[in-house]
NUVEXGU-570801 format. One line per 4 residues: number of its first residue (from 1); their letters; for each residue x, y, z of C-alpha. Coordinates in pm, 1 decimal, decimal comma. Example, Ala and Ser with C-alpha at 12.3 -4.5 7.8 and 13.67 -1.06 7.14 Angstrom:
! residues 2
1 = AS = 1230,0/-450,0/780,0; 1367,0/-106,0/714,0 $
This chain:
! residues 355
1 = MRRL = -27549,4/22078,5/12960,1; -27286,0/22247,4/13175,4; -27084,4/22323,6/12863,7; -27391,0/22483,7/12704,5 $
5 = FRLL = -27449,7/22700,9/13010,4; -27082,6/22798,6/13010,0; -27099,1/22899,9/12644,3; -27417,5/23097,2/12704,8 $
9 = RVFG = -27255,4/23275,7/12997,0; -26950,3/23365,3/12789,2; -27177,6/23485,8/12508,6; -27375,4/23695,7/12757,1 $
13 = LVTI = -27060,6/23851,6/12902,9; -26927,0/23933,4/12554,9; -27262,7/24087,2/12461,4; -27260,9/24301,0/12776,4 $
17 = LLGI = -26902,2/24411,4/12709,7; -26983,5/24506,5/12351,2; -27290,2/24694,8/12472,1; -27078,7/24891,7/12718,9 $
21 = LAAA = -26821,1/24973,2/12448,7; -27097,1/25094,6/12217,0; -27278,9/25292,5/12486,0; -26973,9/25466,9/12634,0 $
25 = PILY = -26911,8/25722,6/12355,5; -27285,4/25782,9/12315,8; -27323,1/25850,8/12687,2; -27026,1/26087,9/12677,8 $
29 = VETQ = -27162,5/26283,9/12380,3; -27509,8/26302,7/12533,7; -27387,1/26429,9/12870,6; -27082,6/26638,6/12774,6 $
33 = CFGP = -27139,1/26764,4/12420,8; -27505,7/26856,0/12377,7; -27619,2/27162,8/12569,4; -27957,8/27333,6/12581,6 $
37 = PPAE = -28041,7/27542,3/12273,3; -28069,1/27920,6/12309,6; -28396,7/28039,8/12460,3; -28470,9/28252,4/12154,2 $
41 = PAKR = -28279,8/28142,8/11842,3; -28162,0/28428,4/11623,2; -28398,3/28499,0/11337,3; -28323,8/28647,8/10998,1 $
45 = DAIL = -28533,5/28763,1/10707,0; -28481,3/28479,6/10462,0; -28544,0/28508,8/10089,8; -28640,8/28149,3/10025,9 $
49 = APEH = -28986,2/28024,6/10117,5; -29006,1/27838,4/10452,5; -29064,3/27501,0/10286,8; -28712,8/27524,6/10140,7 $
53 = HRAL = -28544,7/27610,8/10470,7; -28322,3/27371,6/10661,8; -28192,3/27406,5/11015,2; -27848,5/27558,0/11071,6 $
57 = VDTL = -27755,6/27269,8/11303,4; -27778,8/27035,1/11005,1; -27473,2/27181,0/10832,0; -27268,0/27115,3/11147,1 $
61 = LTYP = -27398,0/26765,5/11209,9; -27359,8/26660,0/10847,5; -26982,7/26644,7/10894,8; -26967,4/26324,4/11105,9 $
65 = EWSI = -27114,3/26127,7/10815,2; -26860,0/26281,9/10580,0; -26577,5/26207,1/10822,6; -26644,2/25840,1/10744,1 $
69 = VHAY = -26606,4/25918,9/10373,3; -26275,8/26089,9/10446,3; -26160,4/25794,3/10658,3; -26220,8/25554,4/10369,5 $
73 = EDLA = -26037,4/25787,1/10131,5; -25735,6/25772,9/10363,0; -25773,7/25396,6/10410,9; -25769,2/25333,8/10035,1 $
77 = IVSR = -25451,2/25537,8/9988,6; -25268,0/25401,2/10294,0; -25360,5/25040,6/10207,7; -25219,3/25070,2/9857,1 $
81 = REGE = -24906,8/25255,3/9972,5; -24815,1/25082,3/10298,1; -25063,3/24802,5/10359,1; -25393,2/24772,0/10544,2 $
85 = GAFA = -25217,5/24728,8/10877,5; -25052,4/25072,8/10852,4; -25382,8/25260,2/10877,0; -25452,4/25421,2/11217,1 $
89 = YRAA = -25788,0/25255,6/11283,4; -25815,2/25367,6/11644,9; -25742,0/25727,9/11548,7; -26017,9/25716,8/11285,6 $
93 = IAGY = -26268,6/25579,2/11537,8; -26171,9/25826,6/11808,6; -26180,3/26108,6/11554,5; -26542,2/26038,4/11467,6 $
97 = WRNL = -26658,3/26077,6/11828,7; -26423,0/26365,8/11911,2; -26536,0/26570,4/11611,6; -26900,1/26484,1/11674,3 $
101 = CALA = -26861,6/26619,0/12027,2; -26699,9/26944,4/11912,7; -26963,7/27005,8/11647,7; -27251,9/26902,4/11873,8 $
105 = RTAS = -27150,9/27169,9/12126,2; -27170,7/27438,8/11859,0; -27487,3/27296,0/11703,5; -27678,4/27283,3/12031,2 $
109 = SRGS = -27581,0/27644,5/12099,6; -27737,3/27748,8/11768,6; -28059,5/27549,4/11768,9; -28242,7/27237,6/11875,6 $
113 = VSSE = -28100,1/26901,2/11767,3; -28369,5/26643,8/11695,8; -28371,6/26296,2/11848,2; -28382,2/26155,4/11493,8 $
117 = MKAM = -28057,8/26334,6/11407,6; -27891,5/26207,0/11724,4; -28007,9/25850,8/11661,0; -27869,6/25858,3/11307,9 $
121 = LYVI = -27531,9/25989,7/11426,5; -27509,7/25725,3/11697,2; -27607,4/25438,6/11465,9; -27349,2/25526,3/11202,8 $
125 = GVSV = -27092,0/25600,1/11473,6; -27133,7/25260,6/11638,6; -27143,1/25089,6/11297,9; -26823,1/25244,8/11169,0 $
129 = SAEL = -26650,4/25196,1/11505,8; -26733,0/24824,5/11497,4; -26632,7/24790,2/11133,5; -26301,2/24973,8/11158,8 $
133 = GLKG = -26229,2/24817,9/11498,8; -26270,3/24461,0/11371,4; -26082,6/24536,6/11051,1; -25800,6/24699,9/11246,5 $
137 = IYET = -25765,3/24405,0/11483,7; -25752,9/24158,9/11195,3; -25527,6/24355,6/10959,7; -25268,4/24430,6/11229,4 $
141 = TLGA = -25251,5/24065,7/11343,2; -25345,0/23772,1/11120,6; -25379,9/23976,8/10802,8; -25032,8/24123,8/10847,9 $
145 = LFRP = -24876,8/23775,9/10869,3; -24991,2/23690,1/10517,2; -24910,3/24021,4/10348,7; -24601,1/24005,6/10123,8 $
149 = SAPP = -24321,8/24235,8/10234,7; -24268,4/24354,6/9876,9; -24435,1/24330,8/9533,8; -24566,2/24144,9/9344,7 $
153 = FPAE = -24900,1/24133,8/9522,8; -25167,4/23882,8/9419,3; -25472,2/23976,0/9213,9; -25689,1/23968,4/9526,8 $
157 = DQLA = -25494,4/24260,1/9672,2; -25520,5/24448,1/9344,5; -25899,3/24403,9/9342,1; -25925,8/24512,9/9707,4 $
161 = WQMG = -25737,7/24833,2/9625,7; -25959,8/24897,4/9323,5; -26266,2/24843,1/9539,2; -26129,2/25084,2/9802,6 $
165 = DAYA = -26076,4/25355,5/9542,2; -26421,5/25296,7/9391,5; -26588,5/25294,7/9734,1; -26423,3/25621,5/9839,5 $
169 = AFLQ = -26531,1/25787,6/9513,3; -26882,9/25641,2/9535,4; -26939,4/25784,6/9883,3; -26884,2/26137,7/9754,1 $
173 = QTPW = -27232,8/26151,9/9605,3; -27423,1/25832,7/9695,7; -27516,5/25664,6/10028,3; -27282,3/25379,1/10119,8 $
177 = YAFP = -27554,8/25117,1/10131,6; -27610,4/25153,8/9753,0; -27255,4/25037,5/9677,4; -27240,6/24703,2/9486,3 $
181 = FGEY = -27056,4/24495,4/9747,8; -27205,8/24176,7/9601,5; -27066,4/24258,6/9258,1; -26715,0/24290,3/9397,6 $
185 = LGRL = -26760,0/23968,4/9591,4; -26844,4/23792,9/9264,9; -26542,9/23946,3/9094,3; -26323,1/23827,7/9380,1 $
189 = WALP = -26412,6/23462,3/9330,5; -26399,9/23496,3/8951,3; -26027,6/23576,1/8968,5; -25807,6/23293,3/8838,1 $
193 = WQGT = -25583,7/23127,8/9094,8; -25223,2/23240,2/9049,2; -24893,3/23115,2/9181,4; -24790,2/23452,2/9328,4 $
197 = APAR = -24822,9/23442,0/9709,4; -25080,4/23157,0/9721,1; -25122,3/23181,0/10100,1; -25201,5/23551,4/10069,3 $
201 = SIER = -25451,4/23478,7/9789,8; -25641,5/23231,4/10005,9; -25632,3/23461,5/10309,6; -25755,5/23762,1/10107,9 $
205 = RLAL = -26040,2/23565,9/9952,7; -26162,9/23448,6/10291,2; -26113,7/23782,6/10470,8; -26264,3/23993,8/10192,1 $
209 = SLEW = -26555,4/23752,1/10149,0; -26647,0/23794,6/10514,7; -26606,4/24173,3/10495,8; -26785,5/24236,6/10166,7 $
213 = GGKA = -27050,9/23972,1/10228,0; -27128,1/24118,0/10570,5; -27147,6/24469,6/10427,4; -27377,4/24353,3/10146,8 $
217 = LYAK = -27623,9/24206,1/10397,3; -27605,3/24505,5/10632,5; -27644,6/24743,8/10336,6; -27974,5/24581,6/10241,0 $
221 = AMAA = -28110,2/24638,4/10590,3; -27992,4/24999,6/10596,3; -28132,3/25066,3/10248,6; -28471,1/24937,2/10359,5 $
225 = AAGL = -28462,4/25164,6/10665,2; -28351,5/25467,4/10459,9; -28634,1/25404,6/10214,1; -28886,6/25475,2/10488,4 $
229 = SPAS = -28784,8/25843,4/10492,0; -28572,7/25918,2/10184,2; -28357,2/26230,8/10196,2; -28411,7/26513,1/9950,9 $
233 = LTIR = -28145,0/26512,8/9680,4; -28174,6/26883,0/9592,0; -28128,4/27214,5/9770,9; -28216,6/27576,4/9690,3 $
237 = SVLS = -27985,5/27875,4/9710,7; -27986,1/28246,8/9631,5; -27694,6/28395,4/9435,9; -27613,4/28732,5/9284,3 $
241 = GMEP = -27588,4/28561,3/8945,3; -27507,7/28219,7/8806,3; -27257,1/28046,5/8586,1; -27460,8/27795,4/8383,3 $
245 = TADA = -27431,7/27427,2/8472,1; -27610,4/27122,1/8338,8; -27747,2/27008,7/8674,4; -27865,3/27345,2/8818,0 $
249 = RIIE = -28211,0/27488,0/8755,0; -28305,2/27856,3/8783,7; -28627,5/27879,8/8983,3; -28667,9/28257,1/8984,0 $
253 = KRPD = -28491,7/28569,6/8861,0; -28546,2/28839,6/9122,8; -28583,7/29216,3/9058,8; -28247,2/29294,2/9220,0 $
257 = GSVI = -28069,5/29067,9/8969,8; -28018,0/28776,0/9206,6; -28143,4/28428,2/9121,5; -28296,7/28141,3/9313,7 $
261 = VETP = -28150,7/27811,0/9194,5; -28206,9/27445,0/9270,0; -27905,3/27214,7/9260,4; -27801,4/26864,7/9362,2 $
265 = RYRA = -27666,1/26816,4/9713,0; -27347,1/26652,7/9843,2; -27023,1/26674,7/9642,0; -27199,8/26821,8/9338,8 $
269 = FTAF = -27314,2/27112,9/9555,1; -26956,6/27198,6/9653,5; -26852,5/27191,7/9287,7; -27142,7/27424,6/9205,0 $
273 = LLLQ = -27046,7/27674,7/9476,9; -26682,5/27682,5/9368,5; -26785,1/27744,6/9007,6; -27003,7/28037,9/9112,1 $
277 = IAGG = -26729,0/28187,4/9329,1; -26481,2/28155,1/9041,6; -26734,3/28337,9/8821,8; -26749,3/28630,9/9064,7 $
281 = HRVI = -27099,4/28560,3/9196,9; -27193,6/28609,9/9561,6; -27366,7/28334,7/9755,2; -27643,1/28515,8/9944,2 $
285 = EIAG = -27841,8/28236,9/10105,3; -27850,0/27856,6/10118,7; -28163,2/27677,6/10241,7; -28266,8/27990,7/10431,6 $
289 = QAEI = -27929,1/28022,2/10608,3; -27641,5/28269,1/10585,3; -27373,6/28039,3/10732,9; -27229,3/27703,5/10631,9 $
293 = LVTV = -26971,5/27456,7/10759,3; -26673,8/27412,3/10526,5; -26354,5/27210,7/10544,4; -26023,9/27302,1/10385,7 $
297 = LVPE = -25706,0/27100,2/10330,8; -25393,2/27291,7/10426,5; -25033,8/27234,9/10536,8; -24989,0/27218,3/10912,1 $
301 = GWQA = -24916,1/27566,0/11048,4; -25136,7/27742,8/10793,0; -25268,6/28076,1/10920,1; -25637,7/28128,9/10851,8 $
305 = PQNL = -25763,1/28473,1/10736,6; -25846,0/28698,6/11030,0; -26208,6/28740,4/10929,1; -26277,8/28371,3/10988,1 $
309 = PPAL = -26411,4/28241,9/11321,5; -26202,2/27992,5/11523,1; -26173,6/27646,5/11371,8; -26419,6/27389,6/11506,7 $
313 = IAVP = -26219,0/27082,4/11406,2; -25864,0/27008,4/11294,9; -25781,9/26658,0/11170,3; -25438,4/26531,8/11055,2 $
317 = LQAS = -25455,8/26354,0/10718,1; -25327,0/25998,2/10734,1; -25291,3/25982,1/10357,4; -25096,6/26312,5/10342,9 $
321 = PGWQ = -24858,0/26351,8/10638,1; -24795,1/26717,4/10721,6; -25143,1/26820,9/10607,3; -25465,2/26866,7/10798,4 $
325 = RIGF = -25836,5/26912,3/10746,2; -25977,7/27221,4/10920,7; -26346,7/27296,5/10961,9; -26501,0/27644,6/10996,3 $
329 = LVRL = -26858,4/27766,6/11034,3; -26837,7/28067,4/10800,2; -27068,6/28338,2/10674,3; -27144,2/28299,4/10306,6 $
333 = ETLP = -26998,6/28636,1/10211,4; -26654,2/28522,0/10333,8; -26632,2/28226,7/10091,6; -26453,6/28415,7/9808,5 $
337 = GLKA = -26189,5/28550,3/10047,5; -26134,8/28205,8/10198,8; -26094,8/28049,8/9854,5; -25843,1/28318,0/9754,1 $
341 = ALDK = -25640,2/28265,4/10074,0; -25631,0/27890,4/10013,5; -25516,5/27931,9/9653,9; -25237,1/28163,2/9769,3 $
345 = AGGR = -25117,3/27913,7/10031,5; -25141,0/27610,7/9804,4; -25429,9/27466,6/10004,8; -25763,4/27336,6/9883,1 $
349 = FEHA = -26126,2/27414,7/9952,5; -26248,9/27062,4/10021,8; -26620,9/27062,9/10096,1; -26922,9/27274,2/10182,1 $
353 = YDY = -27154,2/27072,4/10407,9; -27506,7/27141,9/10299,0; -27812,2/27111,7/10516,5 $
């Protein structure tokens, strides 16, 4: 009985410690990063009907979700190139909360941030912190002991790298909880046993089974929760004209020659905007707004055009040393000039964060 009480006490202390670790960044963001919204938010005469408007704060607070996508892109590349233990897990976790804080300050100065938005950001923040934290602890200790110092690597490693690439690509357009973790788990155990690094093969099968199996179960719960209030998959914009695309629909041709179009969101939306800019068309309005958050990939030391506002975030790229991701809240009319400056410097327009 005493042993049971001792175990319960240890379990309780661990639970309290984990609760404190989870609550600390949330408490910091709540008290230091969110300020009161302006008394009278700036209003503009929008072209789109009110039912197609989205709040300006949403473009800013969409980035934290995408920062997880970017972290997994880096993780996939670093794991294949240098091994899972070489990834800077703590930097990725800290970066999520640091960038959330910076963007929350700007967002709360431009409008009201809903409790639902905050809750979503905190849930995914705690989830990814726990996931990357546990993975980092394991891969830099026990996992590192079993990893071969040089090729050949067993088939289990090859499948893990393929899954990492597929997962990073999948997240570009589809919520993470729709990823087929169970399918990859089945493929893992369908691999034939090979003589190359047998200890590593066993270790990878056990470690990846726990990781992918846990994600598959958690994904089902998150998918059920997301199904209660599914997000819209399309967005409306106003442009001076339009290069035709298969997935964009013209809603209205206006007397001044501009068009109202409906397009997919997420990565497809960025591709659509870049196509229109390349075709010489102006982006006049998106979801009732005249500003949007964008990120660009540039060499460190890159000088931004003078007509851009100060950068809100700057993140070194783990997968590309010497490069960084910079985020700006820009007016839509500046997008062509920004794209031209990036092309001249050898940089890349990475993403436009819709609303």
